[in-house]
N, C-alpha and C positions, 0 to 999 in steps of 0.2 A: 506654613510657610517657613519658619525656621529650618524645618527640617530641609525645604528646598535649597536654603542658602549654603545652610552645612555642606549638603550635597555637593554644590558647584563649588564650594572652597577647594574640596579634596579632589578634583579634577586632573588626571594626569596629563604630562604633554603640554601644560597650559602655564599660564603666568600664575605665580604663587601669590594666595591674597592671604590678609590676617583679618580676625574681627576683635576690633578694640572695643571695650566698655569702659566709660569714665563715670566718675561720680562727680557732678557739678554744682555747687552749692548756690543756692540764690541768696545774692546779696541782701534782699528786702526781708524775707522769711526766716531765711535760714535752713530753708528743707533743702534736702539732695535731689537730685534727678540724676538718672542714667542716660547718656547719650552714646548710642553705638554707631561706629563706623565701620566700613570694609575698605581698607586700603593694602597696596604692595606690602607684600612683606620686606622689601627694601626701606620702606618708608615709615616702618612701625616707631624707630626711635624720634623720629623727627616729630609724628603725629602725637606722643606721648607727651612732648615737651610742652607742645602750645595747650 
């Protein structure tokens, strides 16, 4: 499944996307989990600030 997502991100002539992987800390346990998002390449900085 991941290979299919990467292949669609590299499609030419379309809208450019970026895959963001964030480490999010759980406040109760202190454990980190990873959250993945696919956003437009123009909105990467805004997505990383949140």
